OpenMM code with the backbone's topology and positions (N, CA, C; nanometers):
from openmm import Vec3, app, unit

residues = "MET ASN ASN SER GLU GLN ILE ARG VAL LEU CYS ALA ILE ARG GLY ILE SER LEU ALA GLU LEU ALA ARG ARG ILE ASN GLN THR PRO GLN ASN PHE ASN ALA LYS LEU LYS ARG ASN THR VAL THR GLN GLU GLU LEU GLU HIS ILE ALA ARG VAL LEU GLU ALA HIS TYR GLU HIS TYR PHE LEU LEU GLU ASN GLY GLU ARG VAL GLU".split()
positions = [
    Vec3(0.3040, 0.7983, 0.1594),
    Vec3(0.2718, 0.6908, 0.2151),
    Vec3(0.2059, 0.7464, 0.3831),
    Vec3(0.0991, 0.7217, 0.4227),
    Vec3(0.0258, 0.7738, 0.5009),
    Vec3(0.0885, 0.7321, 0.6517),
    Vec3(0.0406, 0.7635, 0.7446),
    Vec3(0.0721, 0.7171, 0.8638),
    Vec3(0.0552, 0.5743, 0.8966),
    Vec3(-0.0804, 0.5298, 0.8531),
    Vec3(-0.0791, 0.3775, 0.9088),
    Vec3(0.0381, 0.2867, 0.8282),
    Vec3(0.0542, 0.3222, 0.6863),
    Vec3(0.1447, 0.2596, 0.5836),
    Vec3(0.2800, 0.2772, 0.6583),
    Vec3(0.3116, 0.3716, 0.7060),
    Vec3(0.4353, 0.4078, 0.8027),
    Vec3(0.4740, 0.2970, 0.9022),
    Vec3(0.3618, 0.2931, 0.9890),
    Vec3(0.3648, 0.1946, 1.1309),
    Vec3(0.3465, 0.0642, 1.0760),
    Vec3(0.2860, 0.0180, 0.9462),
    Vec3(0.2928, -0.1111, 0.9246),
    Vec3(0.4792, -0.1658, 0.8651),
    Vec3(0.5059, -0.0449, 0.8271),
    Vec3(0.6709, -0.0657, 0.7797),
    Vec3(0.7611, -0.0648, 0.9038),
    Vec3(0.7317, 0.0071, 0.9818),
    Vec3(0.8429, 0.0435, 1.0817),
    Vec3(0.7967, -0.1270, 1.1396),
    Vec3(0.6909, -0.1624, 1.2017),
    Vec3(0.6827, -0.3111, 1.2466),
    Vec3(0.7517, -0.4107, 1.1856),
    Vec3(0.7005, -0.4015, 1.0586),
    Vec3(0.7706, -0.5260, 0.9765),
    Vec3(0.9522, -0.5041, 0.9680),
    Vec3(1.0060, -0.3872, 0.9845),
    Vec3(1.1489, -0.3604, 1.0270),
    Vec3(1.1803, -0.4250, 1.1700),
    Vec3(1.0857, -0.3838, 1.2334),
    Vec3(1.1335, -0.3891, 1.3592),
    Vec3(1.1230, -0.5413, 1.4232),
    Vec3(1.0356, -0.6143, 1.3420),
    Vec3(0.9984, -0.7454, 1.3403),
    Vec3(0.8683, -0.8002, 1.4539),
    Vec3(0.8098, -0.6927, 1.4658),
    Vec3(0.7036, -0.7287, 1.5770),
    Vec3(0.5439, -0.7166, 1.5053),
    Vec3(0.4253, -0.7660, 1.5760),
    Vec3(0.3038, -0.7628, 1.4874),
    Vec3(0.2530, -0.6445, 1.5386),
    Vec3(0.1481, -0.5887, 1.4638),
    Vec3(0.0712, -0.4693, 1.4985),
    Vec3(0.0000, -0.5151, 1.6455),
    Vec3(-0.0545, -0.6400, 1.6758),
    Vec3(-0.1044, -0.6679, 1.7892),
    Vec3(-0.0153, -0.6500, 1.9149),
    Vec3(0.1242, -0.7245, 1.8568),
    Vec3(0.2350, -0.6666, 1.9948),
    Vec3(0.2368, -0.5048, 2.0171),
    Vec3(0.2763, -0.4160, 1.9060),
    Vec3(0.3252, -0.2631, 1.9358),
    Vec3(0.1519, -0.2501, 1.9953),
    Vec3(0.0679, -0.2694, 1.9624),
    Vec3(-0.1006, -0.2271, 2.0275),
    Vec3(-0.0924, -0.2278, 2.1743),
    Vec3(-0.0300, -0.3733, 2.2060),
    Vec3(-0.0246, -0.3816, 2.3878),
    Vec3(0.0940, -0.2938, 2.4388),
    Vec3(0.1929, -0.2713, 2.3688),
    Vec3(0.3157, -0.1946, 2.3877),
    Vec3(0.2841, -0.0518, 2.4460),
    Vec3(0.1739, -0.0181, 2.3226),
    Vec3(0.1398, 0.1609, 2.3792),
    Vec3(-0.0080, 0.1253, 2.4469),
    Vec3(-0.0343, 0.0175, 2.5046),
    Vec3(-0.1581, 0.0580, 2.5983),
    Vec3(-0.3005, 0.0229, 2.5380),
    Vec3(-0.2966, -0.0627, 2.4246),
    Vec3(-0.4247, -0.0212, 2.3743),
    Vec3(-0.4441, -0.1820, 2.3263),
    Vec3(-0.5704, -0.1703, 2.2755),
    Vec3(-0.6227, -0.3204, 2.2405),
    Vec3(-0.5718, -0.3439, 2.1064),
    Vec3(-0.5697, -0.4487, 2.0558),
    Vec3(-0.5431, -0.4984, 1.9117),
    Vec3(-0.6545, -0.4100, 1.8401),
    Vec3(-0.7466, -0.4770, 1.8694),
    Vec3(-0.8986, -0.4132, 1.7608),
    Vec3(-0.8844, -0.2682, 1.7526),
    Vec3(-0.8584, -0.2027, 1.9043),
    Vec3(-0.8572, -0.0642, 1.8526),
    Vec3(-0.7607, 0.0068, 1.7798),
    Vec3(-0.6587, -0.0584, 1.8230),
    Vec3(-0.5789, 0.0039, 1.7170),
    Vec3(-0.5548, -0.0324, 1.5741),
    Vec3(-0.6016, -0.1577, 1.5245),
    Vec3(-0.6386, -0.1561, 1.3810),
    Vec3(-0.7097, -0.0846, 1.3435),
    Vec3(-0.8232, -0.1092, 1.4082),
    Vec3(-0.9634, 0.0060, 1.3594),
    Vec3(-0.8737, 0.1804, 1.3486),
    Vec3(-0.8057, 0.2050, 1.4074),
    Vec3(-0.7383, 0.3482, 1.4171),
    Vec3(-0.6765, 0.3481, 1.2700),
    Vec3(-0.5740, 0.2447, 1.2917),
    Vec3(-0.4845, 0.2193, 1.1316),
    Vec3(-0.6025, 0.2387, 1.0277),
    Vec3(-0.6995, 0.1280, 1.0090),
    Vec3(-0.7885, 0.1168, 0.9071),
    Vec3(-0.8299, 0.2966, 0.8486),
    Vec3(-0.8763, 0.3364, 0.9606),
    Vec3(-0.9268, 0.4768, 0.9586),
    Vec3(-0.8127, 0.5878, 0.9447),
    Vec3(-0.7166, 0.5201, 0.9728),
    Vec3(-0.5863, 0.6373, 0.9475),
    Vec3(-0.6207, 0.7595, 1.0545),
    Vec3(-0.6338, 0.7449, 1.1672),
    Vec3(-0.6662, 0.8287, 1.3207),
    Vec3(-0.5738, 0.8184, 1.3906),
    Vec3(-0.4595, 0.7858, 1.3797),
    Vec3(-0.3648, 0.7614, 1.4806),
    Vec3(-0.3095, 0.9445, 1.5248),
    Vec3(-0.3105, 0.9596, 1.6487),
    Vec3(-0.2891, 1.1082, 1.6706),
    Vec3(-0.1425, 1.1503, 1.6752),
    Vec3(-0.1296, 1.2665, 1.6714),
    Vec3(0.0248, 1.2830, 1.6950),
    Vec3(0.0974, 1.2261, 1.8244),
    Vec3(0.0051, 1.2460, 1.9261),
    Vec3(0.0926, 1.1836, 2.0336),
    Vec3(0.1017, 1.0410, 2.0566),
    Vec3(0.0217, 0.9446, 2.0012),
    Vec3(0.0217, 0.8159, 1.9726),
    Vec3(0.1479, 0.7998, 1.8763),
    Vec3(0.1617, 0.8746, 1.7698),
    Vec3(0.2905, 0.8309, 1.6819),
    Vec3(0.3977, 0.8720, 1.7682),
    Vec3(0.4326, 0.9757, 1.8295),
    Vec3(0.5422, 0.9709, 1.9171),
    Vec3(0.5653, 0.8642, 1.9979),
    Vec3(0.4247, 0.8178, 2.0876),
    Vec3(0.4849, 0.6843, 2.1697),
    Vec3(0.4872, 0.5833, 2.1126),
    Vec3(0.4453, 0.5592, 1.9723),
    Vec3(0.5031, 0.4414, 1.9021),
    Vec3(0.6848, 0.4646, 1.8864),
    Vec3(0.6932, 0.6072, 1.8156),
    Vec3(0.8253, 0.6360, 1.7928),
    Vec3(0.9069, 0.5554, 1.8823),
    Vec3(0.8865, 0.5959, 2.0427),
    Vec3(0.9616, 0.5766, 2.1768),
    Vec3(0.9692, 0.4153, 2.1801),
    Vec3(0.8618, 0.3489, 2.1834),
    Vec3(0.8419, 0.2344, 2.2100),
    Vec3(0.9047, 0.1444, 2.1084),
    Vec3(0.9408, 0.1672, 1.9707),
    Vec3(0.9945, 0.1348, 1.8820),
    Vec3(1.1560, 0.1543, 1.8557),
    Vec3(1.1794, 0.2801, 1.9624),
    Vec3(1.3116, 0.3208, 1.9571),
    Vec3(1.3666, 0.3596, 1.8343),
    Vec3(1.2655, 0.4664, 1.7887),
    Vec3(1.2896, 0.5349, 1.6545),
    Vec3(1.2378, 0.6677, 1.7114),
    Vec3(1.2684, 0.7802, 1.5915),
    Vec3(1.2609, 0.9186, 1.5994),
    Vec3(1.1419, 0.9585, 1.5106),
    Vec3(1.0377, 1.0093, 1.5841),
    Vec3(0.9425, 1.0805, 1.4735),
    Vec3(0.9399, 1.1997, 1.4789),
    Vec3(0.9443, 1.2707, 1.3282),
    Vec3(0.9524, 1.4384, 1.3419),
    Vec3(0.8369, 1.4650, 1.2339),
    Vec3(0.7645, 1.5522, 1.3024),
    Vec3(0.6438, 1.5947, 1.2287),
    Vec3(0.6283, 1.7582, 1.2010),
    Vec3(0.6506, 1.8307, 1.0890),
    Vec3(0.6773, 1.9660, 1.0776),
    Vec3(0.6746, 1.9936, 0.9166),
    Vec3(0.6595, 2.1265, 0.9150),
    Vec3(0.6783, 2.1756, 0.7659),
    Vec3(0.8235, 2.2308, 0.7377),
    Vec3(0.8896, 2.2067, 0.6181),
    Vec3(1.0022, 2.2597, 0.6254),
    Vec3(0.9985, 2.3621, 0.4678),
    Vec3(1.0062, 2.4734, 0.4901),
    Vec3(0.9721, 2.5961, 0.4308),
    Vec3(1.1431, 2.5681, 0.3250),
    Vec3(1.1368, 2.6429, 0.2202),
    Vec3(1.2309, 2.6128, 0.1224),
    Vec3(1.3852, 2.6993, 0.2017),
    Vec3(1.3169, 2.7877, 0.2781),
    Vec3(1.4839, 2.8616, 0.3318),
    Vec3(1.5340, 2.7890, 0.5045),
    Vec3(1.4755, 2.6704, 0.5032),
    Vec3(1.5381, 2.5956, 0.5919),
    Vec3(1.4646, 2.5909, 0.7039),
    Vec3(1.3426, 2.7162, 0.7238),
    Vec3(1.2878, 2.7234, 0.8623),
    Vec3(1.1756, 2.6240, 0.8474),
    Vec3(1.1457, 2.5779, 1.0075),
    Vec3(1.1076, 2.4754, 1.0114),
    Vec3(0.9648, 2.5201, 1.1005),
    Vec3(0.8185, 2.4764, 1.0827),
    Vec3(0.6890, 2.4971, 1.1306),
    Vec3(0.6481, 2.3992, 1.2102),
    Vec3(0.6929, 2.3880, 1.3228),
    Vec3(0.6346, 2.2546, 1.4233),
    Vec3(0.4881, 2.2471, 1.4754),
] * unit.nanometer
topology = app.Topology()
chain = topology.addChain("A")
for resn in residues:
    res = topology.addResidue(resn, chain)
    for name in ("N", "CA", "C"):
        topology.addAtom(name, app.Element.getBySymbol(name[0]), res)
């Protein structure tokens, strides 16, 4: 599942529209929808979305020995 799909699922779970999420992260719904279609949401935007929707976002590589590369 790519980031755009994850955002759509998260909005469904939280019961808000993508347009409302866009407004909450200070973007226009049109601009945000275009980013979702292209799957070009930045790391910073993902972290902002997590804060706004009261979720925790983690982005790292996890090696078999338990070491994380962030």
